[in-house]
mmCIF file as gemmi writes it, N, C-alpha and C atoms, coordinates in Angstrom:
data_model
loop_
_atom_site.group_PDB
_atom_site.id
_atom_site.type_symbol
_atom_site.label_atom_id
_atom_site.label_alt_id
_atom_site.label_comp_id
_atom_site.label_asym_id
_atom_site.label_entity_id
_atom_site.label_seq_id
_atom_site.pdbx_PDB_ins_code
_atom_site.Cartn_x
_atom_site.Cartn_y
_atom_site.Cartn_z
_atom_site.occupancy
_atom_site.B_iso_or_equiv
_atom_site.pdbx_formal_charge
_atom_site.auth_seq_id
_atom_site.auth_asym_id
_atom_site.pdbx_PDB_model_num
ATOM 1 N N . MET Axp A 1 ? 0.989 -14.752 10.659 1 0 ? 1 A 1
ATOM 2 C CA . MET Axp A 1 ? 1.512 -13.326 9.515 1 0 ? 1 A 1
ATOM 3 C C . MET Axp A 1 ? 0.56 -12.868 8.396 1 0 ? 1 A 1
ATOM 4 N N . ILE Axp A 2 ? -0.453 -13.933 8.041 1 0 ? 2 A 1
ATOM 5 C CA . ILE Axp A 2 ? -1.49 -13.283 7.134 1 0 ? 2 A 1
ATOM 6 C C . ILE Axp A 2 ? -2.219 -12.026 7.976 1 0 ? 2 A 1
ATOM 7 N N . ARG Axp A 3 ? -2.43 -11.918 8.692 1 0 ? 3 A 1
ATOM 8 C CA . ARG Axp A 3 ? -3.465 -10.783 9.737 1 0 ? 3 A 1
ATOM 9 C C . ARG Axp A 3 ? -2.293 -10.227 9.384 1 0 ? 3 A 1
ATOM 10 N N . LEU Axp A 4 ? -1.047 -9.73 10.068 1 0 ? 4 A 1
ATOM 11 C CA . LEU Axp A 4 ? 0.086 -8.999 10.17 1 0 ? 4 A 1
ATOM 12 C C . LEU Axp A 4 ? -0.07 -8.335 8.712 1 0 ? 4 A 1
ATOM 13 N N . THR Axp A 5 ? -0.365 -8.855 7.725 1 0 ? 5 A 1
ATOM 14 C CA . THR Axp A 5 ? -0.433 -8.013 5.782 1 0 ? 5 A 1
ATOM 15 C C . THR Axp A 5 ? -1.608 -7.322 5.98 1 0 ? 5 A 1
ATOM 16 N N . TYR Axp A 6 ? -2.852 -7.943 6.476 1 0 ? 6 A 1
ATOM 17 C CA . TYR Axp A 6 ? -3.858 -7.31 6.536 1 0 ? 6 A 1
ATOM 18 C C . TYR Axp A 6 ? -4.01 -5.905 7.299 1 0 ? 6 A 1
ATOM 19 N N . ILE Axp A 7 ? -3.328 -5.861 8.26 1 0 ? 7 A 1
ATOM 20 C CA . ILE Axp A 7 ? -3.452 -4.772 9.425 1 0 ? 7 A 1
ATOM 21 C C . ILE Axp A 7 ? -2.346 -4.054 8.287 1 0 ? 7 A 1
ATOM 22 N N . LEU Axp A 8 ? -1.383 -4.358 8.099 1 0 ? 8 A 1
ATOM 23 C CA . LEU Axp A 8 ? -0.22 -3.265 6.979 1 0 ? 8 A 1
ATOM 24 C C . LEU Axp A 8 ? -0.954 -2.549 6.029 1 0 ? 8 A 1
ATOM 25 N N . SER Axp A 9 ? -1.743 -3.474 5.403 1 0 ? 9 A 1
ATOM 26 C CA . SER Axp A 9 ? -2.701 -3.181 3.904 1 0 ? 9 A 1
ATOM 27 C C . SER Axp A 9 ? -3.199 -1.769 4.421 1 0 ? 9 A 1
ATOM 28 N N . ALA Axp A 10 ? -3.778 -2.564 5.345 1 0 ? 10 A 1
ATOM 29 C CA . ALA Axp A 10 ? -5.337 -1.455 6.172 1 0 ? 10 A 1
ATOM 30 C C . ALA Axp A 10 ? -4.362 0.127 6.453 1 0 ? 10 A 1
ATOM 31 N N . MET Axp A 11 ? -3.092 0.246 7.151 1 0 ? 11 A 1
ATOM 32 C CA . MET Axp A 11 ? -2.557 1.738 7.382 1 0 ? 11 A 1
ATOM 33 C C . MET Axp A 11 ? -2.481 1.834 6.362 1 0 ? 11 A 1
ATOM 34 N N . ALA Axp A 12 ? -1.915 1.176 5.021 1 0 ? 12 A 1
ATOM 35 C CA . ALA Axp A 12 ? -1.308 1.357 3.905 1 0 ? 12 A 1
ATOM 36 C C . ALA Axp A 12 ? -2.504 2.519 3.267 1 0 ? 12 A 1
ATOM 37 N N . LEU Axp A 13 ? -3.75 1.695 3.146 1 0 ? 13 A 1
ATOM 38 C CA . LEU Axp A 13 ? -4.535 2.423 2.781 1 0 ? 13 A 1
ATOM 39 C C . LEU Axp A 13 ? -5.081 3.611 3.385 1 0 ? 13 A 1
ATOM 40 N N . GLY Axp A 14 ? -5.273 3.447 4.922 1 0 ? 14 A 1
ATOM 41 C CA . GLY Axp A 14 ? -5.326 4.873 5.416 1 0 ? 14 A 1
ATOM 42 C C . GLY Axp A 14 ? -4.361 6.015 4.905 1 0 ? 14 A 1
ATOM 43 N N . LEU Axp A 15 ? -3.057 5.541 5.044 1 0 ? 15 A 1
ATOM 44 C CA . LEU Axp A 15 ? -2.246 6.813 4.309 1 0 ? 15 A 1
ATOM 45 C C . LEU Axp A 15 ? -2.446 7.064 2.586 1 0 ? 15 A 1
ATOM 46 N N . ILE Axp A 16 ? -3.088 6.386 2.089 1 0 ? 16 A 1
ATOM 47 C CA . ILE Axp A 16 ? -3.337 6.81 1.102 1 0 ? 16 A 1
ATOM 48 C C . ILE Axp A 16 ? -4.521 7.781 0.727 1 0 ? 16 A 1
ATOM 49 N N . ILE Axp A 17 ? -5.153 7.449 1.741 1 0 ? 17 A 1
ATOM 50 C CA . ILE Axp A 17 ? -6.993 8.237 1.688 1 0 ? 17 A 1
ATOM 51 C C . ILE Axp A 17 ? -6.238 9.838 2.369 1 0 ? 17 A 1
ATOM 52 N N . PHE Axp A 18 ? -5.194 9.81 3.292 1 0 ? 18 A 1
ATOM 53 C CA . PHE Axp A 18 ? -4.588 10.429 3.998 1 0 ? 18 A 1
ATOM 54 C C . PHE Axp A 18 ? -4.305 11.405 3.102 1 0 ? 18 A 1
ATOM 55 N N . ASN Axp A 19 ? -3.358 11.423 1.93 1 0 ? 19 A 1
ATOM 56 C CA . ASN Axp A 19 ? -2.06 11.746 1.75 1 0 ? 19 A 1
ATOM 57 C C . ASN Axp A 19 ? -2.694 12.508 0.266 1 0 ? 19 A 1
ATOM 58 N N . ALA Axp A 20 ? -3.86 11.696 0.071 1 0 ? 20 A 1
ATOM 59 C CA . ALA Axp A 20 ? -5.201 12.33 -1.402 1 0 ? 20 A 1
ATOM 60 C C . ALA Axp A 20 ? -5.384 13.308 -0.649 1 0 ? 20 A 1
ATOM 61 N N . THR Axp A 21 ? -5.905 13.61 0.351 1 0 ? 21 A 1
ATOM 62 C CA . THR Axp A 21 ? -6.793 14.886 0.733 1 0 ? 21 A 1
ATOM 63 C C . THR Axp A 21 ? -5.572 16.018 0.758 1 0 ? 21 A 1
ATOM 64 N N . LYS Axp A 22 ? -4.328 15.816 0.977 1 0 ? 22 A 1
ATOM 65 C CA . LYS Axp A 22 ? -3.233 16.883 0.827 1 0 ? 22 A 1
ATOM 66 C C . LYS Axp A 22 ? -2.987 17.19 -0.419 1 0 ? 22 A 1
ATOM 67 N N . VAL Axp A 23 ? -3.458 16.852 -1.432 1 0 ? 23 A 1
ATOM 68 C CA . VAL Axp A 23 ? -2.702 16.915 -2.79 1 0 ? 23 A 1
ATOM 69 C C . VAL Axp A 23 ? -3.009 18.021 -3.135 1 0 ? 23 A 1
ATOM 70 N N . ASN Axp A 24 ? -2.898 19.121 -3.401 1 0 ? 24 A 1
ATOM 71 C CA . ASN Axp A 24 ? -3.2 20.594 -4.154 1 0 ? 24 A 1
ATOM 72 C C . ASN Axp A 24 ? -3.932 20.173 -5.619 1 0 ? 24 A 1
ATOM 73 N N . TRP Axp A 25 ? -5.15 19.739 -5.967 1 0 ? 25 A 1
ATOM 74 C CA . TRP Axp A 25 ? -5.235 19.098 -7.599 1 0 ? 25 A 1
ATOM 75 C C . TRP Axp A 25 ? -5.322 20.233 -8.747 1 0 ? 25 A 1
ATOM 76 N N . SER Axp A 26 ? -5.299 21.955 -7.783 1 0 ? 26 A 1
ATOM 77 C CA . SER Axp A 26 ? -4.745 22.704 -9.271 1 0 ? 26 A 1
ATOM 78 C C . SER Axp A 26 ? -3.778 22.623 -9.34 1 0 ? 26 A 1
ATOM 79 N N . ASP Axp A 27 ? -2.398 22.414 -9.186 1 0 ? 27 A 1
ATOM 80 C CA . ASP Axp A 27 ? -1.263 22.212 -9.019 1 0 ? 27 A 1
ATOM 81 C C . ASP Axp A 27 ? -0.436 21.298 -8.405 1 0 ? 27 A 1
ATOM 82 N N . PRO Axp A 28 ? -0.297 19.808 -8.381 1 0 ? 28 A 1
ATOM 83 C CA . PRO Axp A 28 ? -0.174 18.844 -7.978 1 0 ? 28 A 1
ATOM 84 C C . PRO Axp A 28 ? 1.102 18.701 -7.555 1 0 ? 28 A 1
ATOM 85 N N . PHE Axp A 29 ? 2.147 18.791 -8.657 1 0 ? 29 A 1
ATOM 86 C CA . PHE Axp A 29 ? 3.533 18.901 -8.966 1 0 ? 29 A 1
ATOM 87 C C . PHE Axp A 29 ? 4.606 19.921 -8.335 1 0 ? 29 A 1
ATOM 88 N N . GLU Axp A 30 ? 3.984 20.981 -7.445 1 0 ? 30 A 1
ATOM 89 C CA . GLU Axp A 30 ? 4.7 21.703 -6.509 1 0 ? 30 A 1
ATOM 90 C C . GLU Axp A 30 ? 4.353 21.699 -5.155 1 0 ? 30 A 1
ATOM 91 N N . GLY Axp A 31 ? 5.806 21.628 -3.895 1 0 ? 31 A 1
ATOM 92 C CA . GLY Axp A 31 ? 5.538 22.179 -2.503 1 0 ? 31 A 1
ATOM 93 C C . GLY Axp A 31 ? 5.066 20.344 -2.065 1 0 ? 31 A 1
ATOM 94 N N . GLU Axp A 32 ? 4.016 20.91 -1.256 1 0 ? 32 A 1
ATOM 95 C CA . GLU Axp A 32 ? 3.672 19.9 -0.093 1 0 ? 32 A 1
ATOM 96 C C . GLU Axp A 32 ? 2.656 18.532 -1.211 1 0 ? 32 A 1
ATOM 97 N N . SER Axp A 33 ? 2.338 19.175 -2.13 1 0 ? 33 A 1
ATOM 98 C CA . SER Axp A 33 ? 1.311 18.395 -3.242 1 0 ? 33 A 1
ATOM 99 C C . SER Axp A 33 ? 1.994 17.192 -3.806 1 0 ? 33 A 1
ATOM 100 N N . LEU Axp A 34 ? 3.434 17.432 -3.788 1 0 ? 34 A 1
ATOM 101 C CA . LEU Axp A 34 ? 4.345 16.358 -4.72 1 0 ? 34 A 1
ATOM 102 C C . LEU Axp A 34 ? 4.775 15.326 -3.643 1 0 ? 34 A 1
ATOM 103 N N . VAL Axp A 35 ? 4.935 15.497 -2.184 1 0 ? 35 A 1
ATOM 104 C CA . VAL Axp A 35 ? 5.168 15.365 -1.373 1 0 ? 35 A 1
ATOM 105 C C . VAL Axp A 35 ? 4.222 13.782 -0.794 1 0 ? 35 A 1
ATOM 106 N N . ALA Axp A 36 ? 2.887 14.366 -1.194 1 0 ? 36 A 1
ATOM 107 C CA . ALA Axp A 36 ? 1.511 13.145 -1.039 1 0 ? 36 A 1
ATOM 108 C C . ALA Axp A 36 ? 1.802 12.786 -2.12 1 0 ? 36 A 1
ATOM 109 N N . ILE Axp A 37 ? 1.623 12.797 -3.368 1 0 ? 37 A 1
ATOM 110 C CA . ILE Axp A 37 ? 1.848 11.925 -4.871 1 0 ? 37 A 1
ATOM 111 C C . ILE Axp A 37 ? 2.679 11.399 -4.206 1 0 ? 37 A 1
ATOM 112 N N . ILE Axp A 38 ? 3.741 11.367 -4.039 1 0 ? 38 A 1
ATOM 113 C CA . ILE Axp A 38 ? 4.884 10.313 -3.924 1 0 ? 38 A 1
ATOM 114 C C . ILE Axp A 38 ? 4.565 9.568 -2.702 1 0 ? 38 A 1
ATOM 115 N N . SER Axp A 39 ? 3.958 9.918 -1.436 1 0 ? 39 A 1
ATOM 116 C CA . SER Axp A 39 ? 3.429 8.882 -0.624 1 0 ? 39 A 1
ATOM 117 C C . SER Axp A 39 ? 2.432 8.048 -1.102 1 0 ? 39 A 1
ATOM 118 N N . VAL Axp A 40 ? 1.573 8.156 -1.701 1 0 ? 40 A 1
ATOM 119 C CA . VAL Axp A 40 ? 0.628 7.965 -2.208 1 0 ? 40 A 1
ATOM 120 C C . VAL Axp A 40 ? 0.563 6.604 -2.79 1 0 ? 40 A 1
ATOM 121 N N . LEU Axp A 41 ? 1.638 7.012 -4.081 1 0 ? 41 A 1
ATOM 122 C CA . LEU Axp A 41 ? 2.451 6.203 -4.822 1 0 ? 41 A 1
ATOM 123 C C . LEU Axp A 41 ? 3.303 4.839 -4.109 1 0 ? 41 A 1
ATOM 124 N N . ALA Axp A 42 ? 4.171 5.419 -3.126 1 0 ? 42 A 1
ATOM 125 C CA . ALA Axp A 42 ? 4.468 4.563 -2.01 1 0 ? 42 A 1
ATOM 126 C C . ALA Axp A 42 ? 3.721 3.351 -1.494 1 0 ? 42 A 1
ATOM 127 N N . SER Axp A 43 ? 2.554 4.094 -0.907 1 0 ? 43 A 1
ATOM 128 C CA . SER Axp A 43 ? 1.82 3.348 0.046 1 0 ? 43 A 1
ATOM 129 C C . SER Axp A 43 ? 1.129 2.309 -1.297 1 0 ? 43 A 1
ATOM 130 N N . ALA Axp A 44 ? 0.601 2.656 -2.223 1 0 ? 44 A 1
ATOM 131 C CA . ALA Axp A 44 ? 0.19 1.896 -3.369 1 0 ? 44 A 1
ATOM 132 C C . ALA Axp A 44 ? 1.036 0.889 -3.308 1 0 ? 44 A 1
ATOM 133 N N . CYS Axp A 45 ? 2.729 0.922 -3.677 1 0 ? 45 A 1
ATOM 134 C CA . CYS Axp A 45 ? 3.46 0.056 -3.843 1 0 ? 45 A 1
ATOM 135 C C . CYS Axp A 45 ? 3.249 -0.89 -2.161 1 0 ? 45 A 1
ATOM 136 N N . GLY Axp A 46 ? 3.625 -0.674 -1.235 1 0 ? 46 A 1
ATOM 137 C CA . GLY Axp A 46 ? 3.615 -1.529 -0.577 1 0 ? 46 A 1
ATOM 138 C C . GLY Axp A 46 ? 2.411 -2.226 0.058 1 0 ? 46 A 1
ATOM 139 N N . ILE Axp A 47 ? 0.905 -1.783 -0.603 1 0 ? 47 A 1
ATOM 140 C CA . ILE Axp A 47 ? 0.03 -2.742 -0.901 1 0 ? 47 A 1
ATOM 141 C C . ILE Axp A 47 ? 0.303 -3.691 -1.649 1 0 ? 47 A 1
ATOM 142 N N . LEU Axp A 48 ? 0.739 -3.546 -2.799 1 0 ? 48 A 1
ATOM 143 C CA . LEU Axp A 48 ? 1.103 -3.99 -3.848 1 0 ? 48 A 1
ATOM 144 C C . LEU Axp A 48 ? 2.36 -5.235 -3.646 1 0 ? 48 A 1
ATOM 145 N N . LEU Axp A 49 ? 3.158 -5.131 -2.445 1 0 ? 49 A 1
ATOM 146 C CA . LEU Axp A 49 ? 4.19 -6.108 -2.013 1 0 ? 49 A 1
ATOM 147 C C . LEU Axp A 49 ? 3.595 -6.665 -1.1 1 0 ? 49 A 1
ATOM 148 N N . LEU Axp A 50 ? 2.542 -6.19 -0.398 1 0 ? 50 A 1
ATOM 149 C CA . LEU Axp A 50 ? 2.236 -7.487 0.831 1 0 ? 50 A 1
ATOM 150 C C . LEU Axp A 50 ? 1.044 -8.267 0.108 1 0 ? 50 A 1
ATOM 151 N N . GLY Axp A 51 ? 0.42 -8.095 -0.627 1 0 ? 51 A 1
ATOM 152 C CA . GLY Axp A 51 ? -0.558 -8.828 -1.671 1 0 ? 51 A 1
ATOM 153 C C . GLY Axp A 51 ? 0.149 -9.784 -2.275 1 0 ? 51 A 1
ATOM 154 N N . ILE Axp A 52 ? 1.379 -9.212 -2.606 1 0 ? 52 A 1
ATOM 155 C CA . ILE Axp A 52 ? 2.433 -11.1 -3.099 1 0 ? 52 A 1
ATOM 156 C C . ILE Axp A 52 ? 2.755 -11.534 -1.892 1 0 ? 52 A 1
ATOM 157 N N . LEU Axp A 53 ? 3.169 -10.859 -1.115 1 0 ? 53 A 1
ATOM 158 C CA . LEU Axp A 53 ? 3.267 -11.76 0.306 1 0 ? 53 A 1
ATOM 159 C C . LEU Axp A 53 ? 2.302 -12.939 0.534 1 0 ? 53 A 1
ATOM 160 N N . ARG Axp A 54 ? 1.309 -12.287 0.517 1 0 ? 54 A 1
ATOM 161 C CA . ARG Axp A 54 ? -0.105 -13.275 0.95 1 0 ? 54 A 1
ATOM 162 C C . ARG Axp A 54 ? -0.072 -14.381 -0.229 1 0 ? 54 A 1
ATOM 163 N N . LEU Axp A 55 ? -0.089 -14.033 -1.174 1 0 ? 55 A 1
ATOM 164 C CA . LEU Axp A 55 ? -0.402 -15.033 -2.247 1 0 ? 55 A 1
ATOM 165 C C . LEU Axp A 55 ? 1.063 -16.219 -2.184 1 0 ? 55 A 1
ATOM 166 N N . SER Axp A 56 ? 2.259 -15.466 -2.005 1 0 ? 56 A 1
ATOM 167 C CA . SER Axp A 56 ? 3.056 -16.642 -1.646 1 0 ? 56 A 1
ATOM 168 C C . SER Axp A 56 ? 3.166 -17.323 -0.808 1 0 ? 56 A 1
ATOM 169 N N . ILE Axp A 57 ? 3.014 -16.951 0.482 1 0 ? 57 A 1
ATOM 170 C CA . ILE Axp A 57 ? 2.338 -17.412 1.859 1 0 ? 57 A 1
ATOM 171 C C . ILE Axp A 57 ? 1.352 -18.799 1.489 1 0 ? 57 A 1
ATOM 172 N N . ARG Axp A 58 ? 0.246 -18.073 0.783 1 0 ? 58 A 1
ATOM 173 C CA . ARG Axp A 58 ? -0.925 -19.396 0.314 1 0 ? 58 A 1
ATOM 174 C C . ARG Axp A 58 ? -0.273 -20.316 -0.654 1 0 ? 58 A 1
ATOM 175 N N . VAL Axp A 59 ? 0.663 -20.177 -1.856 1 0 ? 59 A 1
ATOM 176 C CA . VAL Axp A 59 ? 1.057 -21.153 -2.498 1 0 ? 59 A 1
ATOM 177 C C . VAL Axp A 59 ? 1.996 -22.102 -1.401 1 0 ? 59 A 1
ATOM 178 N N . LYS Axp A 60 ? 3.154 -21.721 -0.465 1 0 ? 60 A 1
ATOM 179 C CA . LYS Axp A 60 ? 3.368 -22.27 -0.16 1 0 ? 60 A 1
ATOM 180 C C . LYS Axp A 60 ? 3.018 -23.361 0.729 1 0 ? 60 A 1
ATOM 181 N N . LYS Axp A 61 ? 2.253 -22.7 1.235 1 0 ? 61 A 1
ATOM 182 C CA . LYS Axp A 61 ? 0.96 -23.679 2.392 1 0 ? 61 A 1
ATOM 183 C C . LYS Axp A 61 ? 0.421 -24.662 1.393 1 0 ? 61 A 1
ATOM 184 N N . ALA Axp A 62 ? -0.104 -24.484 0.143 1 0 ? 62 A 1
ATOM 185 C CA . ALA Axp A 62 ? -0.764 -25.495 -0.807 1 0 ? 62 A 1
ATOM 186 C C . ALA Axp A 62 ? 0.424 -26.631 -1.221 1 0 ? 62 A 1
ATOM 187 N N . SER Axp A 63 ? 1.547 -25.974 -1.576 1 0 ? 63 A 1
ATOM 188 C CA . SER Axp A 63 ? 2.589 -27.18 -1.849 1 0 ? 63 A 1
ATOM 189 C C . SER Axp A 63 ? 3.237 -27.723 -0.271 1 0 ? 63 A 1
ATOM 190 N N . GLU Axp A 64 ? 2.545 -27.372 1.103 1 0 ? 64 A 1
ATOM 191 C CA . GLU Axp A 64 ? 3.028 -28.202 1.456 1 0 ? 64 A 1
ATOM 192 C C . GLU Axp A 64 ? 1.973 -29.252 1.644 1 0 ? 64 A 1
ATOM 193 N N . LYS Axp A 65 ? 0.836 -29.311 1.136 1 0 ? 65 A 1
ATOM 194 C CA . LYS Axp A 65 ? 0.117 -30.082 1.722 1 0 ? 65 A 1
ATOM 195 C C . LYS Axp A 65 ? 0.271 -31.264 0.638 1 0 ? 65 A 1
ATOM 196 N N . ASN Axp A 66 ? 1.021 -31.037 -0.562 1 0 ? 66 A 1
ATOM 197 C CA . ASN Axp A 66 ? 1.264 -32.234 -1.474 1 0 ? 66 A 1
ATOM 198 C C . ASN Axp A 66 ? 2.139 -32.999 -1.724 1 0 ? 66 A 1
């Protein structure tokens, strides 16, 4: 399960990089740039949620040992 979260995090990081290249930095809130910014934020939220999932799995394993 933890390997899957790392793979999904890597994919989300790739999406962040890809969408960051699509942003028109002179006018970032128009047209495709707005979609790219929303996609970057969504991917960042996904990475955050996957990190929380990894942490909760580690806590669960540690509590089962005791």
